[in-house]
FITIKOL-747402 format. One record per residue: residue number from 0; x, y, z of N, C-alpha, C in turn. Coordinates in steps of 0.1 Angstrom, whole numbers, plus 5000, padded with zeros to 4 digits. Layout:
<recs>
doba/nX/nY/nZ/caX/caY/caZ/cX/cY/cZ
NUM/X/Y/Z/X/Y/Z/X/Y/Z
...
</recs>
This chain:
<recs>
doba/nX/nY/nZ/caX/caY/caZ/cX/cY/cZ
0/8194/6976/7367/8207/6983/7360/8209/6997/7366
1/8219/7000/7368/8223/7013/7374/8226/7022/7362
2/8217/7032/7362/8221/7044/7353/8233/7051/7357
3/8241/7056/7345/8252/7064/7347/8248/7077/7352
4/8254/7081/7360/8252/7097/7366/8254/7107/7356
5/8242/7117/7354/8244/7128/7346/8236/7126/7333
6/8234/7114/7331/8226/7113/7316/8212/7118/7316
7/8205/7118/7328/8190/7124/7328/8193/7138/7326
8/8203/7145/7335/8204/7159/7335/8206/7165/7321
9/8217/7155/7313/8221/7160/7301/8209/7159/7292
10/8200/7148/7292/8187/7149/7283/8178/7160/7285
11/8177/7165/7299/8168/7176/7301/8175/7188/7297
12/8188/7191/7296/8193/7203/7291/8192/7203/7276
13/8194/7190/7270/8191/7191/7254/8177/7193/7252
14/8167/7190/7258/8153/7193/7257/8151/7208/7258
15/8158/7213/7268/8156/7229/7272/8164/7235/7259
16/8173/7232/7254/8180/7238/7241/8173/7237/7231
17/8166/7226/7228/8157/7225/7215/8145/7233/7216
18/8139/7233/7229/8129/7242/7231/8131/7258/7228
19/8143/7262/7234/8147/7275/7234/8151/7280/7216
20/8157/7268/7210/8157/7270/7195/8146/7269/7188
21/8137/7263/7193/8123/7263/7187/8115/7278/7188
22/8117/7280/7201/8110/7294/7204/8117/7306/7198
23/8130/7304/7194/8137/7314/7188/8134/7314/7174
24/8131/7302/7166/8127/7302/7154/8111/7307/7153
25/8104/7304/7164/8090/7310/7161/8090/7325/7163
26/8098/7329/7172/8100/7345/7173/8104/7351/7161
27/8114/7345/7155/8120/7351/7142/8109/7350/7132
28/8102/7339/7130/8090/7339/7121/8080/7350/7123
29/8074/7350/7136/8066/7358/7143/8069/7373/7137
30/8080/7377/7139/8085/7390/7137/8086/7395/7120
31/8091/7382/7114/8091/7385/7097/8081/7383/7090
32/8069/7380/7096/8058/7380/7088/8054/7394/7083
33/8051/7395/7070/8048/7408/7065/8034/7412/7064
34/8031/7411/7080/8016/7416/7082/8015/7417/7098
35/8005/7426/7102/8006/7428/7115/7998/7414/7123
36/8007/7407/7131/8003/7396/7137/8001/7397/7152
37/7989/7391/7156/7985/7389/7168/7984/7374/7173
38/7988/7372/7186/7986/7360/7193/7974/7364/7204
39/7961/7359/7204/7954/7363/7213/7947/7351/7219
40/7940/7355/7233/7931/7344/7236/7918/7343/7229
41/7910/7334/7231/7899/7330/7222/7888/7343/7222
42/7888/7351/7234/7879/7363/7233/7888/7376/7227
43/7900/7375/7222/7905/7385/7214/7916/7392/7226
44/7918/7387/7238/7929/7395/7246/7941/7393/7239
45/7949/7405/7237/7963/7402/7228/7972/7398/7240
46/7979/7387/7235/7990/7381/7242/8004/7384/7237
47/8003/7386/7223/8017/7388/7215/8013/7397/7205
48/8022/7405/7200/8022/7412/7189/8035/7416/7183
49/8037/7415/7168/8046/7418/7163/8052/7432/7159
50/8063/7435/7155/8066/7449/7153/8054/7456/7143
51/8053/7447/7132/8043/7453/7122/8031/7458/7127
52/8025/7451/7138/8014/7456/7143/8017/7470/7151
53/8026/7473/7158/8028/7486/7164/8029/7496/7151
54/8036/7493/7140/8038/7504/7127/8023/7505/7124
55/8015/7493/7121/8002/7496/7114/7993/7505/7125
56/7993/7503/7138/7982/7509/7145/7988/7521/7155
57/8002/7523/7154/8006/7535/7160/8006/7534/7175
58/8008/7523/7180/8009/7519/7194/8022/7512/7198
59/8026/7515/7211/8038/7507/7214/8035/7494/7219
60/8045/7483/7219/8041/7471/7222/8035/7469/7235
61/8040/7478/7246/8034/7475/7260/8020/7481/7259
62/8015/7489/7252/8001/7494/7249/7992/7486/7243
63/7999/7479/7232/7992/7468/7227/7987/7456/7236
64/7996/7452/7244/7995/7442/7254/7982/7446/7264
65/7978/7458/7264/7966/7460/7274/7954/7460/7266
66/7954/7457/7251/7942/7459/7244/7937/7444/7239
67/7925/7444/7234/7921/7433/7228/7914/7438/7212
68/7915/7428/7204/7913/7428/7192/7900/7438/7190
69/7890/7436/7198/7878/7443/7196/7879/7459/7197
70/7892/7461/7204/7894/7475/7208/7900/7483/7195
71/7905/7473/7185/7910/7482/7174/7902/7480/7160
72/7890/7473/7165/7880/7469/7153/7867/7480/7154
73/7862/7485/7144/7852/7494/7144/7840/7491/7152
74/7830/7499/7156/7822/7496/7166/7810/7489/7160
75/7809/7488/7145/7800/7483/7137/7800/7468/7138
76/7813/7464/7142/7815/7450/7141/7811/7444/7156
77/7801/7432/7155/7797/7426/7166/7807/7415/7171
78/7815/7419/7181/7825/7410/7184/7822/7395/7188
79/7812/7395/7197/7806/7382/7200/7803/7372/7192
80/7796/7380/7183/7791/7371/7169/7803/7367/7161
81/7813/7377/7160/7824/7371/7153/7833/7360/7161
82/7834/7362/7173/7839/7350/7179/7834/7339/7178
83/7821/7338/7176/7813/7327/7177/7815/7319/7162
84/7816/7327/7153/7817/7323/7140/7833/7316/7139
85/7841/7326/7144/7854/7319/7143/7855/7306/7149
86/7848/7304/7162/7850/7291/7169/7843/7280/7160
87/7832/7283/7154/7825/7273/7146/7830/7268/7135
88/7839/7279/7129/7846/7275/7116/7859/7271/7115
89/7866/7276/7129/7881/7274/7130/7891/7284/7124
90/7882/7293/7122/7892/7306/7115/7881/7312/7104
91/7881/7325/7101/7877/7330/7090/7884/7342/7084
92/7882/7347/7071/7887/7357/7066/7878/7369/7063
93/7880/7382/7066/7872/7393/7064/7879/7406/7062
94/7874/7413/7055/7878/7428/7053/7870/7438/7061
95/7878/7446/7066/7873/7456/7076/7881/7469/7078
96/7880/7476/7089/7890/7487/7092/7897/7485/7106
97/7907/7490/7106/7915/7491/7118/7914/7504/7124
98/7912/7507/7139/7911/7520/7143/7926/7522/7152
99/7934/7533/7144/7947/7535/7150/7947/7542/7162
100/7958/7545/7167/7959/7551/7181/7954/7565/7178
101/7955/7573/7168/7953/7585/7166/7939/7586/7161
102/7930/7576/7160/7917/7577/7159/7913/7575/7143
103/7924/7575/7135/7924/7574/7121/7920/7559/7118
104/7914/7556/7106/7910/7542/7101/7919/7539/7090
105/7923/7525/7091/7929/7521/7078/7922/7507/7073
106/7919/7506/7060/7913/7492/7056/7922/7482/7058
107/7918/7471/7061/7926/7458/7062/7920/7446/7060
108/7928/7436/7057/7922/7423/7054/7927/7414/7066
109/7916/7408/7072/7920/7401/7086/7919/7385/7083
110/7928/7377/7086/7928/7363/7085/7931/7357/7100
111/7919/7350/7106/7921/7342/7119/7919/7328/7117
112/7927/7321/7126/7926/7306/7128/7928/7305/7143
113/7922/7292/7145/7923/7287/7160/7932/7277/7163
114/7939/7275/7173/7947/7264/7176/7947/7262/7192
115/7955/7252/7197/7955/7252/7210/7970/7253/7215
116/7971/7261/7227/7984/7266/7231/7983/7262/7247
117/7993/7254/7252/7994/7248/7265/7980/7244/7269
118/7972/7236/7259/7959/7232/7263/7947/7240/7264
119/7951/7252/7261/7940/7264/7259/7937/7268/7244
120/7924/7268/7241/7923/7275/7228/7929/7290/7225
121/7936/7291/7215/7941/7306/7211/7938/7310/7198
122/7940/7322/7194/7938/7326/7181/7950/7334/7176
123/7952/7331/7162/7961/7338/7155/7956/7346/7146
124/7959/7359/7146/7953/7369/7135/7964/7378/7129
125/7962/7375/7115/7970/7383/7104/7963/7395/7100
126/7968/7405/7102/7961/7418/7095/7970/7423/7086
127/7964/7426/7072/7972/7431/7062/7966/7446/7058
128/7974/7455/7059/7970/7470/7054/7967/7469/7038
129/7954/7471/7034/7951/7470/7018/7947/7484/7014
130/7955/7494/7020/7950/7508/7015/7953/7509/7002
131/7965/7505/6995/7967/7506/6982/7959/7500/6975
132/7955/7486/6979/7947/7477/6970/7932/7487/6969
133/7928/7493/6981/7917/7496/6982/7917/7511/6970
134/7928/7517/6970/7929/7529/6962/7927/7524/6947
135/7935/7513/6943/7935/7509/6930/7922/7505/6927
136/7915/7499/6936/7899/7493/6934/7888/7506/6932
137/7892/7516/6940/7884/7527/6938/7887/7532/6925
138/7900/7534/6921/7904/7542/6908/7898/7531/6897
139/7899/7518/6896/7893/7509/6888/7880/7510/6886
140/7872/7512/6899/7857/7515/6898/7853/7527/6891
141/7861/7538/6893/7858/7550/6887/7861/7550/6873
142/7872/7541/6868/7875/7541/6854/7862/7533/6849
143/7858/7522/6856/7849/7513/6848/7835/7522/6847
144/7833/7530/6858/7821/7540/6856/7821/7549/6844
145/7834/7554/6843/7836/7566/6830/7835/7554/6817
146/7840/7542/6818/7838/7534/6805/7824/7531/6802
147/7816/7528/6814/7803/7524/6814/7794/7538/6808
148/7798/7548/6812/7791/7560/6810/7793/7563/6795
149/7804/7562/6790/7808/7565/6776/7801/7554/6767
150/7802/7541/6771/7797/7530/6764/7783/7532/6762
151/7774/7536/6771/7761/7538/6771/7757/7549/6766
152/7764/7561/6766/7759/7574/6763/7763/7578/6747
153/7773/7567/6742/7775/7572/6728/7764/7570/6718
154/7764/7576/6706/7754/7573/6696/7757/7563/6687
155/7767/7557/6689/7772/7544/6681/7768/7533/6689
156/7763/7523/6681/7764/7510/6687/7775/7504/6689
157/7777/7499/6702/7790/7490/6704/7788/7476/6709
158/7795/7468/6705/7794/7453/6709/7808/7449/6713
159/7810/7440/6724/7823/7435/6727/7820/7420/6723
160/7830/7416/6717/7829/7401/6715/7841/7394/6717
161/7841/7379/6720/7852/7373/6725/7860/7368/6712
162/7870/7362/6712/7879/7356/6698/7870/7349/6689
163/7861/7341/6694/7850/7333/6687/7839/7341/6681
164/7836/7353/6684/7826/7361/6680/7814/7361/6689
165/7815/7355/6700/7804/7354/6710/7802/7368/6717
166/7790/7372/6718/7787/7386/6723/7787/7386/6739
167/7797/7394/6743/7798/7397/6758/7792/7407/6766
168/7791/7418/6757/7783/7432/6760/7779/7440/6748
169/7768/7447/6751/7763/7455/6743/7757/7466/6749
170/7758/7478/6741/7754/7490/6747/7736/7491/6745
171/7732/7503/6749/7716/7505/6748/7716/7507/6732
172/7725/7516/6724/7721/7517/6711/7721/7505/6702
173/7730/7496/6704/7728/7485/6695/7715/7478/6697
174/7710/7476/6708/7697/7471/6711/7686/7479/6703
175/7688/7492/6704/7678/7501/6697/7679/7499/6682
176/7691/7498/6676/7693/7495/6660/7686/7483/6658
177/7689/7471/6664/7684/7459/6660/7670/7456/6665
178/7665/7466/6674/7653/7463/6681/7653/7449/6687
179/7662/7447/6695/7663/7433/6704/7665/7436/6716
180/7662/7428/6725/7664/7427/6740/7680/7421/6743
181/7686/7425/6754/7699/7423/6758/7700/7407/6759
182/7689/7399/6762/7688/7385/6763/7690/7379/6749
183/7686/7387/6740/7687/7382/6726/7699/7383/6720
184/7710/7388/6726/7721/7390/6722/7733/7384/6731
185/7732/7388/6742/7743/7382/6752/7745/7368/6750
186/7755/7365/6747/7761/7347/6750/7757/7342/6733
187/7752/7350/6725/7750/7343/6711/7762/7348/6702
188/7764/7342/6690/7775/7346/6682/7768/7356/6673
189/7778/7366/6672/7773/7377/6663/7771/7373/6649
190/7783/7365/6644/7783/7361/6630/7771/7352/6625
191/7767/7345/6637/7755/7335/6632/7740/7340/6633
192/7740/7352/6639/7729/7359/6641/7724/7363/6629
193/7711/7364/6624/7704/7368/6612/7706/7384/6610
194/7716/7390/6614/7718/7405/6614/7726/7411/6604
195/7736/7404/6599/7743/7408/6588/7740/7403/6575
196/7741/7412/6567/7736/7407/6550/7750/7400/6547
197/7749/7394/6534/7763/7387/6529/7773/7397/6527
198/7769/7409/6522/7779/7420/6521/7787/7425/6534
199/7776/7426/6545/7782/7431/6558/7790/7420/6565
200/7786/7407/6563/7793/7395/6569/7806/7396/6565
201/7808/7396/6552/7822/7397/6546/7830/7406/6552
202/7824/7418/6553/7832/7428/6558/7839/7428/6573
203/7828/7420/6581/7833/7418/6594/7845/7409/6597
204/7844/7397/6587/7853/7387/6587/7866/7393/6581
205/7864/7402/6572/7878/7409/6567/7884/7418/6577
206/7875/7425/6585/7880/7434/6597/7889/7426/6607
207/7883/7414/6610/7889/7406/6619/7901/7400/6614
208/7900/7396/6603/7913/7390/6596/7923/7401/6596
209/7921/7413/6594/7930/7424/6593/7935/7426/6606
210/7927/7428/6619/7933/7426/6631/7942/7416/6637
211/7938/7404/6634/7944/7393/6636/7959/7392/6630
212/7959/7401/6619/7974/7401/6611/7980/7415/6615
213/7974/7419/6627/7982/7431/6633/7981/7444/6621
214/7970/7445/6615/7969/7455/6607/7957/7464/6613
215/7957/7477/6609/7946/7486/6613/7934/7484/6604
216/7921/7480/6609/7909/7475/6603/7904/7488/6597
217/7900/7489/6585/7894/7501/6579/7877/7501/6583
218/7874/7511/6582/7860/7513/6585/7854/7514/6569
219/7841/7507/6570/7834/7503/6558/7821/7509/6561
220/7815/7513/6549/7800/7517/6548/7793/7505/6542
221/7783/7499/6550/7775/7486/6545/7762/7488/6550
222/7756/7475/6553/7741/7475/6557/7739/7462/6567
223/7730/7464/6574/7725/7455/6585/7710/7452/6583
224/7707/7442/6589/7692/7440/6591/7688/7441/6606
225/7677/7447/6610/7671/7446/6623/7662/7432/6623
226/7656/7430/6636/7651/7417/6636/7639/7415/6627
227/7633/7428/6622/7622/7425/6614/7626/7426/6597
228/7640/7428/6597/7643/7426/6583/7645/7437/6577
229/7644/7449/6582/7646/7463/6576/7661/7463/6575
230/7664/7467/6564/7679/7472/6560/7682/7486/6565
231/7692/7486/6573/7699/7498/6577/7712/7503/6571
232/7714/7514/6567/7728/7518/6563/7736/7521/6573
233/7749/7517/6575/7756/7518/6586/7772/7520/6583
234/7780/7525/6592/7794/7525/6590/7799/7517/6600
235/7806/7508/6595/7811/7495/6605/7827/7497/6608
236/7831/7497/6621/7844/7497/6624/7848/7485/6634
237/7859/7482/6634/7863/7469/6643/7876/7473/6649
238/7880/7470/6662/7893/7474/6669/7895/7463/6681
239/7908/7461/6685/7910/7453/6697/7904/7461/6709
240/7901/7453/6719/7901/7458/6733/7911/7452/6741
241/7914/7438/6740/7926/7434/6748/7932/7424/6738
242/7946/7424/6740/7954/7415/6733/7965/7410/6743
243/7966/7397/6747/7975/7393/6756/7983/7381/6751
244/7996/7382/6751/8006/7371/6747/8002/7369/6732
245/8000/7379/6725/7997/7376/6711/7985/7368/6708
246/7977/7366/6716/7965/7361/6713/7953/7370/6718
247/7942/7372/6708/7932/7381/6710/7920/7378/6719
248/7918/7386/6729/7909/7383/6740/7896/7389/6736
249/7894/7400/6731/7882/7409/6729/7883/7416/6717
250/7873/7416/6708/7870/7423/6696/7859/7435/6701
251/7859/7446/6694/7851/7456/6697/7845/7460/6682
252/7831/7459/6681/7826/7461/6668/7817/7476/6671
253/7817/7484/6662/7813/7498/6665/7803/7499/6652
254/7790/7503/6654/7781/7505/6644/7775/7518/6644
255/7777/7525/6634/7771/7539/6632/7760/7540/6624
256/7750/7543/6627/7735/7544/6618/7738/7557/6609
257/7739/7554/6593/7740/7566/6586/7730/7565/6577
258/7719/7561/6583/7706/7562/6573/7703/7574/6568
259/7702/7584/6576/7698/7597/6573/7707/7605/6564
260/7722/7600/6569/7732/7608/6561/7730/7603/6546
261/7727/7590/6545/7725/7583/6531/7713/7590/6522
262/7703/7591/6531/7691/7599/6525/7696/7613/6519
263/7703/7620/6531/7708/7634/6525/7717/7634/6513
264/7726/7624/6513/7735/7623/6502/7728/7620/6489
265/7719/7613/6490/7709/7608/6477/7703/7621/6473
266/7697/7629/6484/7689/7640/6479/7700/7651/6472
267/7710/7652/6479/7721/7662/6474/7724/7657/6460
268/7728/7644/6457/7732/7640/6445/7721/7642/6435
269/7708/7640/6437/7698/7643/6429/7696/7658/6425
270/7699/7667/6436/7697/7681/6434/7710/7684/6425
271/7720/7679/6429/7733/7684/6420/7730/7680/6403
272/7724/7669/6403/7723/7662/6389/7713/7671/6382
273/7700/7676/6389/7692/7686/6384/7700/7699/6381
274/7708/7703/6390/7713/7716/6388/7723/7716/6377
275/7732/7706/6375/7739/7702/6364/7733/7702/6351
276/7721/7695/6350/7713/7694/6339/7708/7707/6334
277/7704/7714/6343/7700/7728/6341/7710/7734/6335
278/7724/7737/6343/7733/7744/6339/7738/7741/6324
279/7738/7727/6320/7742/7723/6308/7734/7726/6295
280/7720/7729/6299/7711/7729/6289/7705/7744/6288
281/7708/7753/6295/7706/7767/6294/7715/7775/6285
282/7712/7784/6278/7719/7790/6266/7727/7799/6274
283/7723/7806/6284/7729/7817/6292/7741/7811/6298
284/7752/7819/6299/7765/7818/6308/7760/7818/6323
285/7765/7806/6331/7763/7805/6345/7778/7803/6351
286/7779/7811/6362/7793/7808/6369/7792/7812/6381
287/7801/7805/6390/7802/7806/6401/7816/7812/6407
288/7818/7820/6414/7832/7823/6418/7835/7823/6434
289/7846/7823/6438/7850/7822/6453/7852/7836/6456
290/7858/7838/6468/7861/7853/6473/7873/7859/6467
291/7881/7852/6460/7893/7858/6452/7887/7857/6438
292/7877/7858/6434/7870/7858/6421/7876/7847/6411
293/7880/7838/6416/7882/7823/6409/7870/7817/6406
294/7869/7811/6393/7858/7803/6391/7858/7789/6397
295/7847/7785/6404/7844/7772/6409/7837/7764/6401
296/7829/7769/6394/7818/7761/6386/7813/7769/6376
297/7813/7764/6361/7809/7772/6350/7799/7762/6344
298/7789/7767/6335/7783/7758/6325/7790/7757/6311
299/7784/7749/6302/7789/7748/6290/7790/7762/6283
300/7779/7768/6285/7777/7781/6276/7787/7790/6280
301/7792/7792/6292/7801/7799/6296/7814/7796/6292
302/7818/7783/6291/7829/7777/6287/7833/7779/6270
303/7821/7776/6264/7819/7779/6250/7823/7794/6246
304/7818/7802/6253/7822/7816/6250/7835/7820/6251
305/7843/7812/6260/7857/7815/6265/7865/7805/6256
306/7859/7798/6247/7869/7787/6236/7875/7777/6247
307/7868/7773/6255/7875/7763/6264/7866/7754/6269
308/7870/7742/6276/7860/7732/6283/7858/7738/6297
309/7846/7735/6303/7843/7739/6317/7854/7736/6327
310/7861/7724/6328/7869/7721/6337/7883/7730/6336
311/7885/7736/6323/7897/7746/6319/7896/7758/6327
312/7884/7761/6332/7881/7775/6339/7883/7772/6353
313/7881/7763/6358/7881/7762/6373/7895/7765/6378
314/7894/7772/6389/7907/7779/6396/7912/7792/6390
315/7907/7794/6377/7911/7807/6369/7902/7819/6370
316/7907/7829/6367/7900/7843/6369/7897/7848/6356
317/7888/7859/6352/7886/7866/6341/7898/7871/6334
318/7909/7874/6343/7921/7879/6336/7928/7868/6326
319/7921/7856/6327/7928/7844/6320/7919/7843/6306
320/7908/7851/6306/7900/7848/6293/7895/7862/6286
321/7898/7872/6293/7893/7885/6288/7904/7896/6285
322/7902/7904/6279/7915/7917/6277/7916/7922/6292
323/7925/7928/6291/7932/7934/6305/7919/7943/6310
324/7913/7953/6302/7906/7963/6304/7891/7957/6310
325/7888/7948/6303/7875/7940/6305/7875/7932/6318
326/7887/7926/6319/7889/7917/6332/7889/7925/6344
327/7897/7938/6343/7897/7947/6354/7885/7951/6358
328/7875/7953/6347/7862/7960/6350/7853/7948/6357
329/7854/7937/6352/7849/7925/6360/7852/7925/6374
330/7864/7923/6374/7870/7922/6389/7864/7933/6399
331/7865/7945/6394/7862/7959/6402/7847/7956/6406
332/7837/7952/6396/7825/7951/6399/7822/7938/6409
333/7828/7928/6408/7829/7916/6417/7831/7922/6431
334/7844/7928/6435/7848/7934/6445/7836/7941/6453
335/7832/7951/6445/7820/7961/6449/7809/7953/6454
336/7806/7944/6446/7792/7934/6450/7795/7927/6463
337/7808/7921/6466/7809/7916/6476/7811/7925/6489
338/7817/7936/6486/7819/7946/6496/7807/7950/6503
339/7797/7955/6491/7783/7961/6496/7773/7951/6497
340/7773/7939/6491/7763/7929/6492/7751/7930/6485
341/7751/7940/6475/7740/7944/6468/7741/7936/6454
342/7728/7935/6446/7727/7929/6436/7730/7937/6424
343/7732/7931/6413/7734/7936/6397/7725/7931/6390
344/7714/7937/6386/7704/7930/6378/7702/7936/6362
345/7706/7926/6353/7706/7930/6341/7715/7942/6337
346/7727/7940/6340/7735/7951/6336/7742/7949/6323
347/7740/7957/6314/7745/7954/6298/7759/7959/6297
348/7767/7948/6292/7782/7949/6291/7785/7947/6276
349/7796/7953/6273/7802/7952/6258/7815/7942/6261
350/7815/7932/6256/7828/7922/6255/7834/7922/6243
351/7847/7921/6242/7854/7919/6229/7864/7907/6231
352/7862/7897/6224/7868/7884/6224/7884/7885/6218
353/7892/7874/6221/7906/7874/6215/7907/7878/6200
354/7894/7871/6193/7896/7874/6178/7890/7887/6173
355/7888/7896/6184/7884/7909/6181/7868/7911/6177
356/7861/7900/6181/7847/7899/6179/7839/7907/6191
357/7830/7915/6188/7823/7922/6198/7811/7914/6200
358/7806/7914/6215/7794/7910/6217/7788/7916/6229
359/7774/7916/6228/7769/7925/6242/7760/7913/6251
360/7761/7916/6265/7757/7906/6273/7749/7914/6285
361/7739/7908/6289/7733/7913/6299/7736/7904/6311
362/7740/7912/6321/7747/7903/6333/7738/7907/6345
363/7737/7895/6352/7729/7893/6367/7739/7889/6374
364/7742/7899/6387/7752/7892/6395/7747/7895/6410
365/7747/7884/6419/7745/7882/6433/7756/7878/6441
366/7757/7882/6454/7767/7875/6463/7762/7861/6467
367/7773/7854/6471/7771/7841/6476/7773/7842/6493
368/7766/7837/6498/7766/7835/6513/7768/7821/6520
369/7776/7820/6531/7775/7807/6538/7766/7806/6548
370/7766/7797/6555/7754/7794/6565/7754/7805/6576
371/7765/7811/6580/7764/7822/6590/7762/7837/6584
372/7760/7836/6570/7756/7849/6564/7768/7856/6559
373/7780/7851/6559/7792/7857/6555/7793/7855/6539
374/7796/7866/6532/7797/7865/6518/7810/7858/6514
375/7809/7847/6507/7820/7840/6502/7822/7838/6488
376/7816/7848/6481/7820/7848/6466/7807/7854/6458
377/7806/7850/6445/7797/7857/6437/7791/7845/6427
378/7779/7848/6422/7773/7840/6412/7769/7849/6400
379/7769/7845/6390/7763/7855/6377/7759/7847/6366
380/7748/7854/6359/7743/7849/6349/7744/7857/6336
381/7747/7855/6324/7752/7863/6316/7744/7858/6301
382/7737/7869/6297/7727/7866/6284/7731/7872/6273
383/7736/7864/6262/7742/7870/6249/7729/7880/6242
384/7729/7892/6243/7719/7899/6237/7725/7908/6224
385/7737/7902/6219/7742/7909/6206/7731/7911/6196
386/7725/7899/6190/7715/7901/6181/7703/7912/6186
387/7701/7911/6198/7690/7921/6201/7695/7936/6199
388/7711/7937/6203/7715/7950/6204/7717/7955/6188
389/7721/7945/6180/7721/7947/6164/7707/7952/6159
390/7698/7945/6163/7686/7947/6159/7681/7960/6164
391/7685/7964/6177/7680/7978/6183/7687/7990/6173
392/7700/7988/6172/7708/7998/6164/7701/7998/6151
393/7698/7987/6144/7690/7987/6128/7679/7994/6129
394/7671/7992/6140/7658/8001/6142/7660/8015/6142
395/7670/8017/6152/7674/8032/6153/7677/8039/6142
396/7687/8033/6134/7690/8039/6123/7677/8041/6112
397/7671/8031/6112/7659/8032/6102/7648/8043/6108
398/7647/8044/6121/7641/8056/6124/7647/8069/6122
399/7661/8069/6124/7667/8082/6121/7667/8086/6104
400/7667/8075/6097/7666/8077/6082/7651/8081/6077
</recs>
């Protein structure tokens, strides 16, 4: 069969056109890759490089054609060993640094793969600048270090729980409070551990319910048990650590040991009770004033002498209960006392009530000081010596007669 003339040449031209089109698409793809892209021999000699390669390394294309991949990698990398690993695995990914033309280093992610080109092994290397990612990782690491430092150095016990109550992390203070090791807590459910009393268990559940309802969980004073069953007074707080897509990821439980504070409060309450018992049963008038001469505490005897109840005197001054001249004298005495800081012991004063009845009192006044030694008011004790004064006057008249 005789072939028509021109058919073979037409097919040849068509194949050449297809190859040129394929080569054009390859070139376009090679240049459009958003990474520095190199086509090299198996030993790393650069055969082709895209524009991103020139931008990343600061070389011209002609300069890159004179280099190998080993020329742009740090000296710490064993190139022969790297080529051996690439050959055995068909390609590898790794992070390193590229050396730019000006000698500066840029962190990069390298992805290599082997293929055959014209019957010979070749290598495709994609190199991505990861400077921004490294900065973000560094910032995240610094943030984690700050978090861990705060997490470990706080005096409050802190636990991180997942949405089911499983313990994900605890700080040193928690372990000290419960007298447990990390292995005793991590991975266990906090609600099922025998550390919460019925009272504190209900509080924790209530706080979680408040958080799940998008409410602010209130802090509560309650109690827990350590591993030996000892009861500790604590202040319990809970809040979200992470919440995504309206679903809770982590809870944080903060535990503050307030045992010492509770002991101090109990001691203070007992001392206050003793003081109040003493003040209410002593026949002498006892009162405390602030720096403005206002009563801040009085006993029953003081209130009775003023014909009022103790609470009726709080926040008021002598001007509300004594004649103007007597109140003025008491005010000036208190001002001088606070100014000089000197004590007035058994000072005898004559008082006239609103009903005109006269009585005599022996007054002892002392300044009140704060923790820094500053005068913040006065305290006084008045003893009614009217009968004694009358007896004294009677005795004096008898002696004169």
